[in-house]
Every structure is written in structure tokens, then in C-alpha cells.
ZAKE-8508 format. One record per residue (C-alpha): residue number from 0; residue in one letter; x, y, z. Coordinates in steps of 0.25 Angstrom, whole numbers, plus 5000, padded with zeros to 4 digits. Each point is the difference from the previous one (the first is absolute). Example, Ala and Ser with C-alpha at 12.3 -4.5 7.8 and 13.67 -1.06 7.14 Angstrom:
2
+-----+--------+------+------+------+
: num : residu :    u :    v :    w :
+-----+--------+------+------+------+
:   0 :      A : 5049 : 4982 : 5031 :
:   1 :      S : 5006 : 5014 : 4998 :
+-----+--------+------+------+------+
This chain:
295
+-----+--------+------+------+------+
: num : residu :    u :    v :    w :
+-----+--------+------+------+------+
:   0 :      X : 6209 : 5431 : 6120 :
:   1 :      X : 4995 : 5013 : 5006 :
:   2 :      X : 4994 : 4992 : 5011 :
:   3 :      X : 5013 : 4993 : 5003 :
:   4 :      X : 5008 : 5013 : 4999 :
:   5 :      X : 4991 : 5007 : 5011 :
:   6 :      X : 5000 : 4987 : 5008 :
:   7 :      X : 5015 : 4998 : 5000 :
:   8 :      X : 5004 : 5015 : 5003 :
:   9 :      X : 4988 : 5006 : 5009 :
:  10 :      X : 5010 : 5010 : 5006 :
:  11 :      X : 5004 : 5005 : 4987 :
:  12 :      X : 4987 : 5000 : 4992 :
:  13 :      X : 4989 : 5008 : 5006 :
:  14 :      X : 4987 : 4993 : 5000 :
:  15 :      X : 4992 : 5012 : 4997 :
:  16 :      X : 5007 : 5000 : 4986 :
:  17 :      X : 4995 : 4986 : 4997 :
:  18 :      X : 4987 : 5004 : 4993 :
:  19 :      X : 5007 : 5009 : 4990 :
:  20 :      X : 5010 : 4989 : 4997 :
:  21 :      X : 4989 : 4990 : 4998 :
:  22 :      X : 4993 : 5011 : 4991 :
:  23 :      X : 5013 : 5000 : 4991 :
:  24 :      X : 4999 : 4985 : 4998 :
:  25 :      X : 4985 : 5001 : 4997 :
:  26 :      X : 5003 : 5011 : 4989 :
:  27 :      X : 5011 : 4991 : 4994 :
:  28 :      X : 4991 : 4988 : 4999 :
:  29 :      X : 4990 : 5009 : 4994 :
:  30 :      X : 5009 : 5006 : 4989 :
:  31 :      X : 5007 : 4987 : 4997 :
:  32 :      X : 4988 : 4990 : 5000 :
:  33 :      X : 4987 : 5007 : 5001 :
:  34 :      X : 4988 : 5000 : 5009 :
:  35 :      X : 4999 : 4986 : 5004 :
:  36 :      X : 5014 : 4999 : 5006 :
:  37 :      X : 4999 : 5014 : 5006 :
:  38 :      X : 4988 : 4996 : 5007 :
:  39 :      X : 5007 : 4987 : 5005 :
:  40 :      X : 5012 : 5008 : 5005 :
:  41 :      X : 4991 : 5010 : 5007 :
:  42 :      X : 4993 : 4989 : 5008 :
:  43 :      X : 5013 : 4992 : 5003 :
:  44 :      X : 5006 : 5013 : 5005 :
:  45 :      X : 4988 : 5003 : 5009 :
:  46 :      X : 5001 : 4985 : 5006 :
:  47 :      X : 5015 : 5002 : 5002 :
:  48 :      X : 4998 : 5013 : 5007 :
:  49 :      X : 4989 : 4994 : 5009 :
:  50 :      X : 5008 : 4987 : 5003 :
:  51 :      X : 5014 : 5005 : 5002 :
:  52 :      X : 4998 : 5015 : 5005 :
:  53 :      X : 4987 : 5002 : 5007 :
:  54 :      X : 4998 : 4996 : 5014 :
:  55 :      X : 4998 : 4989 : 5003 :
:  56 :      X : 5011 : 4995 : 4990 :
:  57 :      X : 4998 : 4986 : 4994 :
:  58 :      X : 4985 : 5001 : 4999 :
:  59 :      X : 4990 : 5007 : 4991 :
:  60 :      X : 4992 : 5005 : 5012 :
:  61 :      X : 5000 : 5015 : 5002 :
:  62 :      X : 4998 : 5005 : 5014 :
:  63 :      X : 5002 : 5015 : 4998 :
:  64 :      X : 4990 : 5008 : 4992 :
:  65 :      X : 5012 : 5009 : 4995 :
:  66 :      X : 5007 : 4988 : 4994 :
:  67 :      X : 4987 : 4996 : 4993 :
:  68 :      X : 4998 : 5014 : 4994 :
:  69 :      X : 5015 : 5000 : 4996 :
:  70 :      X : 4998 : 4986 : 4993 :
:  71 :      X : 4987 : 5003 : 4993 :
:  72 :      X : 5005 : 5014 : 4995 :
:  73 :      X : 5013 : 4994 : 4996 :
:  74 :      X : 4993 : 4989 : 4992 :
:  75 :      X : 4991 : 5010 : 4993 :
:  76 :      X : 5011 : 5009 : 4996 :
:  77 :      X : 5008 : 4988 : 4995 :
:  78 :      X : 4988 : 4995 : 4992 :
:  79 :      X : 4997 : 5014 : 4994 :
:  80 :      X : 5015 : 5003 : 4997 :
:  81 :      X : 5002 : 4986 : 4994 :
:  82 :      X : 4988 : 5001 : 4991 :
:  83 :      X : 5004 : 5014 : 4995 :
:  84 :      X : 5014 : 4994 : 4997 :
:  85 :      X : 4993 : 4988 : 4993 :
:  86 :      X : 4992 : 5010 : 4992 :
:  87 :      X : 5012 : 5008 : 4996 :
:  88 :      X : 5006 : 4987 : 4996 :
:  89 :      X : 4988 : 4997 : 4991 :
:  90 :      X : 5000 : 5014 : 4994 :
:  91 :      X : 5015 : 4999 : 4997 :
:  92 :      X : 4998 : 4986 : 4993 :
:  93 :      X : 4988 : 5005 : 4992 :
:  94 :      X : 5008 : 5012 : 4996 :
:  95 :      X : 5012 : 4992 : 4996 :
:  96 :      X : 4991 : 4990 : 4992 :
:  97 :      X : 4993 : 5012 : 4993 :
:  98 :      X : 5014 : 5005 : 4996 :
:  99 :      X : 5004 : 4987 : 4995 :
: 100 :      X : 4987 : 4998 : 4992 :
: 101 :      X : 5001 : 5014 : 4994 :
: 102 :      X : 5015 : 4997 : 4996 :
: 103 :      X : 4996 : 4987 : 4994 :
: 104 :      X : 4988 : 5005 : 4993 :
: 105 :      X : 5008 : 5012 : 4995 :
: 106 :      X : 5011 : 4991 : 4994 :
: 107 :      X : 4989 : 4991 : 4994 :
: 108 :      X : 4993 : 5012 : 4994 :
: 109 :      X : 5013 : 5005 : 4994 :
: 110 :      X : 5004 : 4987 : 4994 :
: 111 :      X : 4986 : 4998 : 4994 :
: 112 :      X : 4999 : 5014 : 4995 :
: 113 :      X : 5007 : 4997 : 4987 :
: 114 :      X : 4990 : 4991 : 4992 :
: 115 :      X : 5010 : 4999 : 4988 :
: 116 :      X : 5008 : 4990 : 5009 :
: 117 :      X : 4990 : 4993 : 5008 :
: 118 :      X : 5006 : 4986 : 5000 :
: 119 :      X : 5014 : 5005 : 5004 :
: 120 :      X : 4993 : 5009 : 5011 :
: 121 :      X : 4992 : 4989 : 5006 :
: 122 :      X : 5012 : 4991 : 5001 :
: 123 :      X : 5008 : 5012 : 5007 :
: 124 :      X : 4988 : 5001 : 5009 :
: 125 :      X : 5000 : 4985 : 5003 :
: 126 :      X : 5015 : 5001 : 5004 :
: 127 :      X : 4997 : 5012 : 5009 :
: 128 :      X : 4989 : 4993 : 5007 :
: 129 :      X : 5009 : 4988 : 5003 :
: 130 :      X : 5010 : 5009 : 5007 :
: 131 :      X : 4989 : 5009 : 5007 :
: 132 :      X : 4991 : 4989 : 5005 :
: 133 :      X : 5010 : 4989 : 5002 :
: 134 :      X : 4994 : 4990 : 4990 :
: 135 :      X : 5009 : 4990 : 4992 :
: 136 :      X : 4993 : 5002 : 4987 :
: 137 :      X : 4989 : 5009 : 4993 :
: 138 :      X : 4994 : 5000 : 4987 :
: 139 :      X : 4988 : 5004 : 4992 :
: 140 :      X : 4993 : 4989 : 4992 :
: 141 :      X : 4991 : 5002 : 4988 :
: 142 :      X : 4985 : 4999 : 5001 :
: 143 :      X : 4999 : 4987 : 4993 :
: 144 :      X : 5010 : 4993 : 5009 :
: 145 :      X : 4997 : 4993 : 5013 :
: 146 :      X : 5011 : 5004 : 5009 :
: 147 :      X : 5006 : 4990 : 5010 :
: 148 :      X : 5012 : 4999 : 5009 :
: 149 :      X : 5009 : 4994 : 4989 :
: 150 :      X : 4998 : 5012 : 4991 :
: 151 :      X : 5009 : 5008 : 5009 :
: 152 :      X : 5015 : 5001 : 4998 :
: 153 :      X : 5005 : 4995 : 5014 :
: 154 :      X : 5013 : 4995 : 4996 :
: 155 :      X : 5007 : 5009 : 5010 :
: 156 :      X : 4990 : 4996 : 5011 :
: 157 :      X : 5006 : 4992 : 5012 :
: 158 :      X : 4986 : 4996 : 5006 :
: 159 :      X : 4988 : 4993 : 4994 :
: 160 :      X : 4990 : 5011 : 4996 :
: 161 :      X : 4985 : 5003 : 5000 :
: 162 :      X : 4994 : 5009 : 4990 :
: 163 :      X : 4991 : 5012 : 5002 :
: 164 :      X : 4991 : 5003 : 4988 :
: 165 :      X : 4993 : 5013 : 4998 :
: 166 :      X : 4991 : 5002 : 4988 :
: 167 :      X : 5002 : 5012 : 4991 :
: 168 :      X : 4986 : 5005 : 4997 :
: 169 :      X : 4993 : 5012 : 4993 :
: 170 :      X : 4985 : 4999 : 5003 :
: 171 :      X : 4996 : 4986 : 4996 :
: 172 :      X : 5012 : 4998 : 4990 :
: 173 :      X : 5012 : 4991 : 5005 :
: 174 :      X : 5013 : 5006 : 4995 :
: 175 :      X : 5010 : 4990 : 5007 :
: 176 :      X : 5005 : 4996 : 5013 :
: 177 :      X : 5011 : 5006 : 5009 :
: 178 :      X : 5007 : 4988 : 5006 :
: 179 :      X : 5009 : 5002 : 5013 :
: 180 :      X : 5008 : 4989 : 5006 :
: 181 :      X : 5003 : 5000 : 5015 :
: 182 :      X : 5008 : 4990 : 5009 :
: 183 :      X : 4992 : 4991 : 5010 :
: 184 :      X : 5003 : 5008 : 5012 :
: 185 :      X : 4992 : 5012 : 4994 :
: 186 :      X : 4989 : 4994 : 4992 :
: 187 :      X : 4990 : 5010 : 5005 :
: 188 :      X : 5001 : 5014 : 4997 :
: 189 :      X : 4997 : 5011 : 5010 :
: 190 :      X : 4988 : 5008 : 4998 :
: 191 :      X : 5008 : 5012 : 4996 :
: 192 :      X : 5008 : 4992 : 4990 :
: 193 :      X : 4988 : 4994 : 4994 :
: 194 :      X : 4994 : 5013 : 4998 :
: 195 :      X : 5013 : 5005 : 4994 :
: 196 :      X : 5000 : 4988 : 4990 :
: 197 :      X : 4986 : 5002 : 4996 :
: 198 :      X : 5003 : 5015 : 4997 :
: 199 :      X : 5012 : 4996 : 4992 :
: 200 :      X : 4991 : 4990 : 4992 :
: 201 :      X : 4990 : 5011 : 4997 :
: 202 :      X : 5011 : 5009 : 4995 :
: 203 :      X : 5006 : 4988 : 4991 :
: 204 :      X : 4985 : 4998 : 4995 :
: 205 :      X : 4998 : 5014 : 4997 :
: 206 :      X : 5014 : 5001 : 4992 :
: 207 :      X : 4996 : 4988 : 4992 :
: 208 :      X : 4986 : 5006 : 4997 :
: 209 :      X : 5007 : 5013 : 4996 :
: 210 :      X : 5010 : 4992 : 4991 :
: 211 :      X : 4988 : 4993 : 4993 :
: 212 :      X : 4992 : 5013 : 4998 :
: 213 :      X : 5013 : 5006 : 4995 :
: 214 :      X : 5002 : 4989 : 4990 :
: 215 :      X : 4986 : 5000 : 4995 :
: 216 :      X : 5000 : 5015 : 4998 :
: 217 :      X : 5013 : 4999 : 4992 :
: 218 :      X : 4993 : 4989 : 4992 :
: 219 :      X : 4988 : 5009 : 4998 :
: 220 :      X : 5009 : 5012 : 4996 :
: 221 :      X : 5007 : 4992 : 4990 :
: 222 :      X : 4987 : 4995 : 4994 :
: 223 :      X : 4995 : 5015 : 5000 :
: 224 :      X : 5012 : 5004 : 4992 :
: 225 :      X : 4999 : 4988 : 4991 :
: 226 :      X : 4985 : 5004 : 4997 :
: 227 :      X : 5004 : 5014 : 4998 :
: 228 :      X : 5010 : 4996 : 4990 :
: 229 :      X : 4990 : 4991 : 4993 :
: 230 :      X : 4990 : 5011 : 5000 :
: 231 :      X : 5010 : 5010 : 4994 :
: 232 :      X : 5004 : 4990 : 4989 :
: 233 :      X : 4985 : 4997 : 4997 :
: 234 :      X : 4997 : 5015 : 4999 :
: 235 :      X : 5012 : 5002 : 4991 :
: 236 :      X : 4996 : 4988 : 4991 :
: 237 :      X : 4985 : 5005 : 5000 :
: 238 :      X : 5005 : 5014 : 4996 :
: 239 :      X : 5008 : 4994 : 4989 :
: 240 :      X : 4989 : 4991 : 4996 :
: 241 :      X : 4991 : 5012 : 5000 :
: 242 :      X : 5010 : 5008 : 4991 :
: 243 :      X : 5001 : 4988 : 4991 :
: 244 :      X : 4985 : 5000 : 4999 :
: 245 :      X : 4999 : 5015 : 4997 :
: 246 :      X : 5011 : 4998 : 4989 :
: 247 :      X : 4992 : 4989 : 4994 :
: 248 :      X : 4987 : 5008 : 5000 :
: 249 :      X : 5008 : 5012 : 4994 :
: 250 :      X : 5006 : 4991 : 4989 :
: 251 :      X : 4987 : 4994 : 4997 :
: 252 :      X : 4993 : 5013 : 4999 :
: 253 :      X : 5012 : 5005 : 4991 :
: 254 :      X : 4999 : 4987 : 4991 :
: 255 :      X : 4985 : 5003 : 4999 :
: 256 :      X : 5002 : 5014 : 4996 :
: 257 :      X : 5010 : 4996 : 4990 :
: 258 :      X : 4991 : 4989 : 4995 :
: 259 :      X : 4989 : 5010 : 4998 :
: 260 :      X : 5009 : 5010 : 4994 :
: 261 :      X : 5005 : 4989 : 4990 :
: 262 :      X : 4985 : 4996 : 4997 :
: 263 :      X : 4997 : 5014 : 4997 :
: 264 :      X : 5011 : 5002 : 4991 :
: 265 :      X : 4997 : 4987 : 4993 :
: 266 :      X : 4986 : 5004 : 4998 :
: 267 :      X : 5004 : 5014 : 4995 :
: 268 :      X : 5009 : 4993 : 4990 :
: 269 :      X : 4989 : 4990 : 4996 :
: 270 :      X : 4990 : 5012 : 4998 :
: 271 :      X : 5010 : 5008 : 4992 :
: 272 :      X : 5003 : 4988 : 4991 :
: 273 :      X : 4985 : 4997 : 4999 :
: 274 :      X : 4998 : 5015 : 4996 :
: 275 :      X : 5011 : 4999 : 4990 :
: 276 :      X : 4995 : 4988 : 4994 :
: 277 :      X : 4986 : 5006 : 4998 :
: 278 :      X : 5005 : 5012 : 4994 :
: 279 :      X : 5008 : 4992 : 4989 :
: 280 :      X : 4988 : 4992 : 4997 :
: 281 :      X : 4992 : 5013 : 4997 :
: 282 :      X : 5011 : 5007 : 4992 :
: 283 :      X : 4998 : 4998 : 4984 :
: 284 :      X : 5012 : 4995 : 4992 :
: 285 :      X : 5009 : 5011 : 4994 :
: 286 :      X : 4998 : 4995 : 4986 :
: 287 :      X : 4985 : 5000 : 5000 :
: 288 :      X : 5000 : 5014 : 5005 :
: 289 :      X : 5008 : 5004 : 4988 :
: 290 :      X : 4991 : 4993 : 4991 :
: 291 :      X : 4988 : 5007 : 5005 :
: 292 :      X : 5007 : 5013 : 4998 :
: 293 :      X : 5003 : 4997 : 4986 :
: 294 :      X : 4986 : 4997 : 4996 :
+-----+--------+------+------+------+
């Protein structure tokens, strides 16, 4: 279009401004499409400049050294500027992708940060990924389930789908699978999207592992409290048994003391009875005593 404009109105548009106008076209190609298209645009601009505007017109031959210097310097400037524009485009795209990844990972971390509601949070994260990545369905399957495309809820899908399956692992342990459905026209993820999905899968796996550890700690805490109550009951029972045993020992000693005291009293009474019996046998009858006195 630029060449047509300068060819149609040579009296209005000055030929010495043509390299600058071609430079703008190369920069636009670099910003819009990247390094390859901007290189092609720079080469096409150089050929158009040589063919249409450098003497002799209509050929690629260069008769004047100044025209050759102009053509070569213009091509070098166009290539350098185009590649700088393409690099800026790549950096802008990388920054936007990092911003997107940070946003998605932040949302994933916020949703998975509440272990008490892990199932609801994983379902909410699946809905968010469907909206963010443009998938038609997303879900997390259990480790003992082999996921397939039929496991995905695609009732609202308008096209046949394929499934992208990402395993959820912590070390060597398989915790489940992150299933993502995608339409046929985008069956392959970009490198950045694949890295983002793997990062989300790692976060989901960590959340599931934290939930498992939390449940195990809760069970261990319940067992610890139960054991503490059992030990307290046993200690109280042992104290009661020891008190009962002490009381039995005391009662046994008391009974033994009383029994000994009773035996002593019985022996004393028996000895007293024996002495009294012996004294009565030695004492003479009263009448006999009087008889001896009268004699």
C-alpha cells in the first residue's frame, strides 16, 4: 500500500521520506506478528525500494553506489528495528502471561487454603479453570479411578471434546488426576498454559496432602485424648483399689488385734477359773474345822 501511494503521487510524496515510512510498516509487523513477519516485511520493503524507486526502475540492478548504501543501510535499520519491536512484543506477552499465571495461582491458593472445605474448593477451582482456560469441563478424580473423557460433564459442550489428564502426585504417591476437556480446535496446550496447568495440579496435590495430614493429626489427637482419659480412669481406679487394699489390711490387722485381745481375755478368765478351782479344793470343809477345834 505504501509503494502504491508513492507510485501514484510522486509529486506530493517525497521519495526521501520513503525509508522512514517503510520503517513504520516494519515496526508494525514486528509489534503485531513477531520476528519472522518483520524480517519478511523488511526484505519486501528493500526489494520494493530497489524495484520501484532506485534507478534504473523496474530492475533490481543498482548503478549508483549511493543508492546501494541507502538500500543496505535502510535494510539494516529495518531489520534491527523490527527485531527490537518483536523482542518488545515477546516481553509484553511474557509479562502478560506471568501476570495471568500469578492471578490464576493466587486464586487457586486462596481457594485451596481452607482445608476444612477441600471438596467445595476444588469444585470452585474447576469452574474457575473452565472460565480462565476456555475449557468445556474440568474435574479432579480419585486415585483409584481411571479417568476417561466420559468422566467429564460436557452436557453444555457444542463440539466433540478431547481430554487432557494431569496426574496429581506427591513424591511417588498418586493422589488423583486433574481432567481438563478441550475442543478439537485447541487440543494442544501452549507451553505457558501447560506450565500453568502443571503448577495448578501441584497446588491441588499439596492441598490434598495437607488435608490428609490434617485428618490424620485430628485422629491422632482424638486417640491421644482418649488414651489420656483411659489413663486417668485407670489411675483413679488403681488409687481406689490401693485404698481398698489398705483398708482391707487395716481391717485384717484390727481383727487380728481384737482376736489376740479376745484370746488373752479368754486365757486370763480360764487361768482365773483354774486358780479358783484349785483354791476350793485345798480349802477344808467348815464343819471339819469346827470339829478339830472342839477336840
